[in-house]
C-alpha positions in Angstrom: -130.5 -117.9 27.1 -133.9 -118.3 25.3 -133.5 -122.0 25.1 -133.4 -122.2 28.9 -137.0 -122.4 30.1 -136.4 -120.1 33.1 -135.3 -117.3 30.8 -137.8 -117.7 28.0 -139.8 -114.6 29.2 -136.9 -112.6 30.6 -136.3 -109.4 28.6 -132.9 -109.3 27.0 -131.4 -106.1 25.7 -128.3 -106.2 23.5 -126.0 -103.3 24.1 -123.3 -102.9 21.5 -121.3 -100.4 19.5 -122.2 -102.3 16.3 -125.3 -100.6 15.0 -126.1 -101.9 11.5 -129.2 -103.5 10.2 -127.3 -106.8 10.1 -126.4 -106.4 13.8 -130.0 -105.6 14.8 -131.3 -108.6 12.8 -128.7 -110.9 14.4 -129.8 -109.7 17.8 -133.4 -110.4 17.1 -132.6 -113.8 15.7 -130.6 -114.5 18.9 -133.8 -113.8 20.9 -133.1 -110.3 22.0 -136.1 -108.3 23.2 -134.5 -105.0 22.3 -131.3 -103.4 20.9 -129.4 -100.4 22.2 -126.4 -99.0 20.4 -123.5 -97.3 22.3 -123.0 -94.6 23.2 -126.6 -94.4 24.5 -128.3 -91.7 26.5 -129.4 -92.6 30.0 -132.9 -91.4 29.3 -133.3 -93.8 26.3 -132.1 -96.8 28.4 -134.4 -95.8 31.3 -137.4 -95.6 29.0 -136.5 -98.9 27.4 -136.3 -100.6 30.9 -139.5 -98.9 32.0 -141.3 -100.2 29.0 -140.0 -103.8 29.5 -140.8 -103.9 33.2 -144.3 -102.6 32.8 -145.2 -105.3 30.2 
């Protein structure tokens, strides 16, 4: 998605059950803005979205 100009500034959150340092690194290399491991708490997701939308 990052290679498409219209999405270059769009926040991308990776949501996955794979939560290792390798998975987090792969997500960043793929262009993810942030990473969230499942199961996640609603409050954590809402805070993450709030931070991304305000910046």
